[in-house]
N, C-alpha and C positions, 0 to 999 in steps of 0.2 A: 348513411347513409347509400352511399358509392360502395362501401366495403361492401356490405350485406347484397348488394347487386352483382358485385362479384361471386360472392358463391352460389347466388341462385343462380346466376350464368353457367357455372359450372356444372351446377346440378341436371340444367337442360340438355346440355350438351354432352353429359353424361348417359343422361336417360335415353335423349333420341342416338346416341352412337353405339348403345347396347341392346334395346329392345326395340327388335324390327317392328311390331305393332304401332308404338309411340312414333318412330319415324313415318310409318305409312302412314297416319292420321294428319300428322303434321304437315309431311309433303304434298298433301292435297289441299293443303290452304297455304299452300308457297312456302314451305321449309326447304327450299333445294340445299344438293350440296354444297355448293357456293355461300348460300347462308349458314350454313353450320361451318367452313370454312373463314367464314366472315368474323363468327363468333369465336373460334377457335385464336384470329389472328388478333383481335383486343386484349381476349383473357394473355395470350403469351406475351404481348406488348407490355400492360400493365401488370405485370411479375418480372419485367424484366428478364425474363426466360433469353439465357443465349448471351448475355451479358453482364458477367459477372464484374461486381465493384472491386474496385483495384483498391488494394490494403494502403492502408494510411502511413504517412511514412514522420507523422508530427508526433514527437517525444510524447509518451502517457499522461507525465504531469501536466504540459500543455494542456492537454486535451481536457484532463481532469479540472483543470483552472478556468478552462472556457466553459464546462459544464456547469461550474460552481456558481459564475458570474451569470451566465444566462438562466441558472433557475432563482438568482437571488434578486436581480433587479426589479423585478414587480414589486416586490415584497420592500425592498430599498426605498424606491420611488415612492411607493403610497406611504411608507411612514414618513419619508421630509416632508410630504405634502401636509399629510396630517401634526405633523410639527411646526410649521410655518404659516398653513395657509391664513389662521386669525390673524396670530401676532405678527408676524414677519415677513407681511407677501413682497415689499423690493426683496428680499434676500431669495425669497422663493422663483420670485420670476428673474432674477439675477441667473441663479444655478439653472433655471428650465430653459429659459431663452433658447427660440430654435425650434422650441415643441420637443424638448429633448425628454426622455421615457424610456420604459422598457421595448425589448427588442428581442431579438431571437439569436442565434451564432455570433458570426462575427459581430455583428451590429449591438448586440448588446455588450461586448467587449469596449468598444468604441465610447457607446452610452455611460458605461459606468465611468470610463476613464475621462470623459470630459467633466460629466458631475465633480468628478475626483476634484479636477483641475480646478475648478471653479470654489468649491467651498475651501480650500487651499488658498486662492484669492482672497476671500472671506476674511481667511486667519491674518494674510500679510501685506495685502498689494498695496504699495504707494496710491495706485488710482482709487482706492477708496478709503481715503483717509477719513474724507468726510464722514461717510457713514460708518467710521470703522467703531463706536462705540456700540451702534447698534448692531453690525455686524456679529459684535463678540459675544451679545446676550443671543442673537440667533443661533451660535454657534453652538450656545449650553444644551439649547432645546432639545434635538435628537437624540442625544443619550437617553433621557427618559423615556423616548420609546425605543431605545434598545441600539440605536444606531450610535452608539461608544465613539472614542477617540481611536481605543484595540479595534473596534468591528473597521473603522475605515481605513484602520493601516492594514488589516490584513484583506482585505479590496484591492486594495493599493498594490499591495504582494503579488494578487491574483493577477490584476491589471499586467503590470511590469512580467509577470510570466508569461502568460498568455499573448502578450506581444512581442515576445523575444524572439519567435519562430516567425517571420513574415508570410511564409506558406499560409502557418494557418489562420491569418486573416485574412487571407482569400479566398473569395467564393466560383469554384472554377468554374467556366462558362459551361464545360461540357456537364458537370453535374447539373444546372440549371435546366439544360436543353434534354437531359433525362429525363427530369423530373418533370417537366412540362407537356413530353412525350408520353408517359405513364399517364400525366391525369387526364391530356385529351383521349387514351385509350380511354380509360373508366368510364368519362363523359359518353363516348360512343356507346361502349358497353350498355351501359343505363341503356339508352334508346332502344337497343339492339332486343335486350332482355327485356323491356318493358311490350315492346310488338311482340313477340312468342309466348312471354308468360300471357299477356289478354287473350292472344291466339287459342291457348290451351287451353285456358279457361273456359274459352266460349265452345268450344268443339269435346273436350273430351269430356266425360261422366262417370267414366270409373274412379274411384277414389283411390283404388292402389295406384293407379298412372298417374294422377294427380300426386299421391306420396313421393313417386320413383323422381319425380320432375322436380321436386320438393315446394309443389306449390298448396301441399296441406298436410297436415299435419295426424298421425296414427292416433285416434282416440286410447286414452287412457281406460284400460280396464275399471268397470265397475267395484265399488267394493261391496261386499257380502251384505246385504243389511240383516241387521239379527234383529228377532223374535221380540215383539210388543212385551211380550209378557213371559219372559222365558220360565220353562219348567222347574219346580220346587226341588231341590236336592232332596233323593230319598234319604227318610229317616233311619 
């Protein structure tokens, strides 16, 4: 919805900046140069204009490992719950304690690392000696859902690779601040666009003007109608 707002606002700003008639009509209803500059300001901020993203120094293999874990954790946790929820609720509660589940970015790596460490505890932890037999039975079940021992080893290798570069596990505060600034600009732009789109629809009647503003679409040409009784071919 907000992305549609962005495109719509650009259409309004472009049209009012290049069509004197449209600008004159809207300016008589409060669309001042300050309002126009305000709209462009929101667009530029939401576009991160003038603030190029810094090149990442993180090794590509590390980034790929993080992306793989991020895209796999939702399926992993869903299959684990499907395997254990009915027959092994205690083991499921142990692994997911603290509301562990799928996440994004570095948090996904941490979540997978925690889950794998707890599964390893089910395999051989002396602290779980009393439940060892049931733990072993539980560990066999995920393989039927596709979480085999080989898959667990693969995830463990990805976690090790992702965590090998400390900076990859950090969420830069400046990135978070920039994202928040862009998100806020989009929200402000939504309010700005809604006001002037509603105003334009109320005071502008020509369809071609509304099309220029992005507030109406061109009509598709009508298909030629075929005669009900086409003439018979000559004999």
